[in-house]
N, C-alpha and C positions, 0 to 999 in steps of 0.2 A: 504494500500500500504506500502511496505517496501522499504526503500532507502538504498542500499548497500553503506555504507560509514564508514570508520573507525573513531570511536569516541575516542579521546585520553583521555579525562577526563570527569568526571561527578560530579555534586554537589549532595550531599546526606545528609539528616538530621542525625545529631549526637545527641543522647539523653544521657544526663549525669545527675546523681543524686549526689548532694553534701550533706554531713551531716550538720544539723543545730543545733544550741543550743537548749537544752531541749529534744532532741531526734527527730527522723524522718529525712526526706530528703527533699531537695528542688530540684524540677525538672527543668532542663535547656535543651534547644534545640537550635542548630545552624547548619548552613549548612557547611559541610566540602567539600573540593575539593579533589577528588581521581583520580589517574591515573588508567585507566582500563587495566588489564592484558590481554594478548592474551590467547586463549584457552589452548595451551600447558602450560602456566604459571598457569592457573586455575587448570589444571589436577595435576601439581606438588604440588601446594598448598594443594589440597584436599588429596593427597597421604601423604604429610608430616603431615597434621592435623590428619589424621586417625592414622598414626604411633604414633603421640604424645598422642592421646587418649588411645592407647593401651599400652602406657608406653615404647615404643621401642626407643625413641629418647634420653632417659636419660637426662643429663644436658642441651642438646640442645633444649629440649622442651620449656624451659623458655625463650629462646631468639627468638622463632618464632614470637611472637606477636610484638617484637621490630623490627624484620626484615620486617614485613608487614607494620608497621608504617613508617619505614625509606624509603621503596621502593615505597609505594603507596599513602601515605597521603601527599598531596601537601600544605595543609593549609586551608584557608577559604576565601570566597569572602569579599570584602570591607563591612564594617558596620555589620558584623555578630557577632563579638566578641567585647565587650566593657569593659571599666574599671568601677570602682565604681561610677565615676562621669558621666558616660554615653558617654565618648569619645570613638570613634572607635579605636580599637587596630589593627594595620596593621599585615598582615600575612607575617612574615619574619622568618629567622632561629632562632633568639633570642626569639621572642615571641612564636614561635611554641614550642621551648624547654620548656619555662615557662608553657605553656598550658599543655604539656604532662607530666609535673612533678606533676600535681594535682593528688591526690590519686584517682585511678579508671578511669582517663581520657583515658589512653592508651587502656584499655579494651573497653571503650565506642567507641573509634575511630575504633578499630579492629572489633567490632560488626557491626558498620555502614558499614565498608568496606565489610564485609562478606555478608551483606544484598544486596549489589550491585551485588553479585555473585549468588543470589538465583536462578535466571533464569538458570544459568549454572548448579547449583546443581540439579534443577528439570529436566533438559535435560539429566543428567547423570543417573537419577533413572528410 
């Protein structure tokens, strides 16, 4: 059965790899909270991503991932992100900014967001 109801947000796993001393990477996973776009927004995103892949957006291509993060990444649920002592880090604008400044984190967040749209991509093909 399908229940027709608009779902405003979804929690989705974000997989992040951080470099570690001596070489290699440490794997991390936490749930992110994402605003779900409407189908017209999905269509526009895929059009812009296709244009970026073809090199048609020029300098604007580099800002597309930041736009996605700013518009759709709402943060994380309680207890999903912790400090080195194991204390929960609240999802707020300051902590969100710190998280997104980690090398490669923005890419991991965008990748997770795009995975939420896989059903939309499959429907278009």
